[in-house]
N, C-alpha and C positions, 0 to 999 in steps of 0.2 A: 129143417136140416140144412146143416153146411155143408156137410162132405157123404159120404157113399155109407161109413157104416152107422147115420145116426138119419136118414132121410127117412120116410116114411114107405118108400119102396125105391127099390135101386135094381136095377137092370141094363147094364150099360157096358156088356162084352165089347170090347175093341178089336179082339179079331175072332169073325166068322164067317163058313165058309160063305161061298158065293152060293145062293141057288140054281139046281139045273134050272136054265131057260131063264134067268134074271136076266130083266133091262135094267137101267139106271134108276128107272120110273115105276117100273111094274114089277114088282118080285114080294116075296115076306122069306124076311130073313128066319134062320132056324130059333130065334129068339121067341117069333112072333108078328114080331115089325112087319106092317105090310105098308109098301106105298104104292097106289094108283096113281096113275097121271089121268085125270079127267079131260082135262086140252092145253094142248104145249103150251106153256109161258106162262099158263092162267089161274090154273087148279087141280088143286092134290088132293088125296084122299091118303090120311095117315092113322092107322091102327094098330092096333094093340090086346091083346090077349093071356095073360099069365098072373099065376098068382092070384093076388089080394089085387090088380089092377085090370082097369077095361079101358083101351083109347077111341073116341070115333072122332075123329076132326078133318074140317073141310081145308085146306088151305087157298084165299082169292086173292091170287095178284091185282093190287089197286095203282099199281105204275107198268111202267118196261121195264126191264132187264136193262140194268147198268153196266156196262164194260170194266172189272176192276184188273184186270190179266195185267194189262200195263202197268200199272200203279203199281202192283203186288210185286212184280217183277223186278219194277224199278227201285223199289224199296227194301224189300226182303233177300232179292237173288235169286231168287226162285229161276229153277231150270227151262228152258225154252222146251220140255217134254210136257209141259203142265201147257196145255191148248187152252183152255177158258177157265175164265173166272167170268162170276156173273152176282152182283146184288141186287136184289127187288124186294121195293117193298109190296105188304099182303095184308091180307085181316084173316084169321083163322077163326072157325067159329065150332062147335059140338060139345062134347062132354069125355070127363074124366068120370071114373068111376073108379072108388079108392074106400075097400075096406068096405063096399056093402052103400059108400056116401056119393051121391052123385052133383060131382064141378058142373056146373054149365061153364063152355067158354067162349068168349066173344072179345076179343083183345086186338092187337094189331103185329105184325112178325114181320122180321124181315130173313129174307128166303138168301141164303149163302148156297152156289150151287158151284162146282169146279170139275173140270175134265182133265184127264191126262196123269202124265206120272209126276207125283212131286220130291223134286230133287232140290236138294240147296245148295249152292256152293258155301253159303255162309249162313249164321243164323244170327238173325237181329234179335234186338230186343225193344219189344214192342205193344202197343195196346191198341183194343179196337172197340169203337162206339157206335152206336148208332140208338135212332131214337123217332120216334113215329107219333107226332100227337093226333093230327087229323088225316083227311084223307088228303089233302095238298100239304100239310106241311112237317116234312122231314129231312134227315140228316145222315148220313153214315159219314165214318173216316175210317182211317189206321193212320196209329201215331208209329213213330220209329226213335231210337233214340237213346243214350246211357244215363243215367242220373236221373232227378226228378222233373228236366225237362225233357219234352220228345217233337220232334216236328211233324206236323202233317205232312202225309208222303199222298193221300188223293183221296175221294171219295166224291159225293154229291151235298149240295145243299137245294131243298124245296121251298120255296115261299106260296103261298095259295096256286097251286098246281105247278110254279113255274120250275123248272129243275137246271143246274149248272153244276158244273165241277171245280172239286172246291183245287184252288190257286194258295192258300197259303193258312196257318195259323199255329197252334202248336198246345200241348197238354203241361200244363206244370203242377206237381203235388203241392200240398199245401199241408196235408197233414197224413202221416203215416198211422195204419191198421195194422193189425197184429198180422196177419199175411199181406194184404193187399192196399195202398193207396185208402186212407179212409175219407180224401177229402182230395180235389183235384178241380182245376180253372183248365176249361176249353175253351180256347177261344178259333173259331172258323173264317175265314173268309174265301168268297166262292169267284166264279171269274167276270161276275155282275156289278161286284163289288158288293157285295151284299155281306155282312156278319153275323154272326151268330156268338 
């Protein structure tokens, strides 16, 4: 499915009470979502068991965390009460059981974590992109702007295990879809002069 009402399983309550004694990476939410810290900044277990869906996954970092807070504040006007924002490439493995069918999971995943009060003096239009090809080749960026063209505001490019911050680039929509762009071009340039 493409929407909450036609997915095989949907359980995303935006507002849930924080459980008694919860820590940022050690808690069980009222809807059964469980997060367990196995190794700081490196390994986390994610669990869930409700109705026709059970999840047992372990996320493992394959890079060091990348600081994204200054880029986010410059791009979106996020207030200084937001104290930390990082992005980190990783790999997630485990199983999802849905309606009795067991699905094996083994894929790359980007971890996005922030801390602090998220207040915005102004809201800007933007897009968020990431891709992980191998454990040594990946990118992440955020673009902002009105219209079909948006400017790259930050992120990173990793090639052959060497990571560098992005210093330029843009996203241009080339074909509109029903709700979001159907096709776009994304150009990136990092501090080392490499492009994607």
